[in-house]
N, C-alpha and C positions, 0 to 999 in steps of 0.2 A: 446491529440491524438495524434499517432506521423501524420509527416507529409509526404508523400510520395507521388511521379509523377506519379499516375499512367497511367496519354498519352503514356509515354515513355514505357509503355508494351502494355497497352490493344490497338484494334485498333479498328477506330469510328469507325460506323455504324453494327456493331454487336455487342449483348449481350452478348455472350460464347465467354471464352476462352479455352484453352489446361488448364488441368490443372497444368500440369509442373510451368506454369505458377506463382501458389502458390509460388514455392521455389524458385523461384527464385528472386523474386520479394523481401523476404524476406531475405533471403541470400546476396541480392546485397544493400540492406538497411543497414540491421546489418552489415556487410562486414563479415561474421563468414555463415561456411556450417549446418546447417541441422543440423548435428551429430555432429556436436561440440556445437553448440544450445541445443544439449539434456543434454548434459552431464556438460557444465556450471551448466545449470539449476537445474539440477541430485545434483552436490556438492556444489551447494551456499547455506554455512549457518552462521554463529555466529560461531565463534571459541574463539573467549575472553570473559575468565569466571569471574566470577564476583568478587574473589582476585583476581587479575590483576587490573581488573578496580580498587576497592578500592585501594590498593597499589597505584595504582599512584595519585591517587586524594590527599592521603594519601602525597606523596611526590610531588608533585603541590604547595599544600598548606604549607611546610617545606621551599619548593622552594621560592614562590611567598609574602609569607603574614606570618613568622616565629612569631612575634608579635599576629596575631592572632588565630594561634594556641595553644599559651603558656595563653590568657583570658581565649582563650576555656573550654581550658582542666582545668583550675588553680580551685580553690573553690568559688561561688557565693558571693558573700556580701549580707551577714544580714540586711537589713531594717526596718527602722519599719512599722510594718501592721499600723497605722495610718497615710496615705499621706496630712493628714494637717500637719504632724508634722516631714514631710519629712525636709530634709536644703540642701541646692540647688545642695549640693555634691551628693544626695542621687540622685537624679532627673541626673548630671550629666550621672553617673553610670548607673542608665535605660536607657537612652538612648546611652550610648555607647554598654551596651547588645542587645539593639535592635537593633543595625546599627550590630553588630557582627553578629546575627543569621541569619540577611539578606546576610549577608556575605559568612558567612560561607557555605550559601545553593548550592556554585560553588563548596565546596568539596565535599558534600552530596552524599553518592549516594540510589537508593532506588531501589533494586528486580527487581521492576514493569516496571521502564525503560527498561530495559534487556529482561522482557517476554514479556515487548510490541513488541522487535524487531522482537525478536524468532517467532513468532507467526501473524506479519503483513510479516513478510519473507515467513514463510509457506504458508501462503496465497497465497502471490505473486510466490510462487514455482508451486502449484500444479494449479494454471489455467494457467501457463506456460506452462508448460508441457502436458499440459490435449490440449491447443490449438497446442503443433506441432506436437503432434501424431494426432490430426485432418487432420494438413496439411499437415504433411509424407502421413499419409491414404490417404487420394484426390489425389497426386500430383504421387501415386505411384499405383492406383485403388486398392487399397488395404480396403476394409471396414468392414474386415470382425470385429474393436475392436471399431469399431468411429460409427455404425449404426444409436443406438437411438440417437448420439449424434450432425449426420446429420438429423433426425426425430426435434428433440427436439427444436434447431435453425437453423432449416428452410434452411438449406442449399439446392439450386437446382442447378440436374445435368444433364444435358440431355444424353439421349440412350448413345454415345461415354463419358461420365463421364466427359464432358467438363462441367467446372464451372462456373455460370452466374457472369457478370464481378460486380453489384450490393454487391454479393455475397464474392469476393476473398478480395472488402475493410472490409466488417464485418466480416473476420477470421486476416483477415492484420495486421492490426489498435489494434486492441485489444494485439494483440502478441508482436509485441514491444512495446507497452505503457509498459504491463505486464514484459516484457523481459530488457528496460531500466528501469523499477523503480526499479526492481530485484536488478541492478549493482549496483541503486545510494543507495537503503538500507540496504544492505550487504558489501560497503563501508564505511557507515558510521556506521553500527551497529560495524567492528570491527576497527574503529580508538579510538583509547584510548580517545583524546581530545572534541570526541563528550561528555563525557560526565562528561562536566568541564560545557558545557554549556548546553545540551538537559534533561530537566527534566521532565520526565512521571510520577505523580503517582495518584495513587486512589482517595489521599483525594484531590487534585487540581482538579480530575472530578467533583467528588463532589461536590466540591466547587461553581464548575460555571455550575452544569445542564448539564453536559454532559454524553449522552447516553455510555456508551463503547461499543459497535456496532458501534459509525459514528465514531471513529478513527481509523476502520481499512479496505481496502476492504473488497469489496462484495466476498463472499463465493461462492458465483453462479459464472459462464459463462453470464448469461443472466438474468435479473428481465424482467418477462411479464408484466409489467407496461410503461404506454405513460410517466409514472413522472421519472422513473427513465429509463429513456431509454436511456441516457450518461454517465451514470459511469463511469469515468477511468477505461482500461482494462476489459470493459465486452461489450460484444456482439452485438448488437443495433439491435433490430428489424427487420425483415427486413417488405418489405409493406405487403405483405398479414397478418404478425401476428402485425402488427400495425395496419390496418381494420379490421384486425377479435376480436381483443380487446375494438375498439372504439364500433363494432357494439354490441360487447354483454352488453357494459355497457349502450349505448342508449337503449337497450331493458332492462336494468335491471329498467333504468331510468322511462322507459313509465311504466312498471309496477307499479310501485311503485306512480305512479301518478293515473294509473286509480284504486289505492283502498282508 
């Protein structure tokens, strides 16, 4: 979660502030104008290609460990199928092959890794641009395209368009979080050396019993759950939303007990 000193912007003794403060806080914190942030987010993408990554990994293998490249590409030794009849040299050769396979992983590429970055970045982009549009709309009193979002997120505006202090924080924090993480992932995905050390494969997920959905940010801006209320990059529940969910759960529990 982004750390913002809201006391520099929000006056004590008042629950609401002018909507323009949304834009001011965001631009001051990220040191970028809102229009430039939108442009940056929209243009954020993975530009490195699979061919470029493969070429880089092959070249790095040749430079770092040419002997390994020769051994990996050379014909494998045919050993006796009966391990009990193996000689010491057979065991040594097997140990070398196992170690080589482990070492070679550094230079292997799995397309799932690149797909992972692309999907992760797309999710961050969609959430960031939507939040930026909401902030832009509120700060300019233009609610035409964001009215449903305001209702869904329970953003409270008074008759003059002033916004509740808590809602300023609920919008600013995830916006900054998504923009910063987007910058981080775009840089990481477009840096070739990333693919030497970062490996994401379906096999590794299945081996570790990891659900694919859990390696990505949530797609929704907000999860209507008291248990998933603090996901990074998500809009936190308002106090009214929280109380409503708790009340509904209590009523549901009471009905089950009555049966």
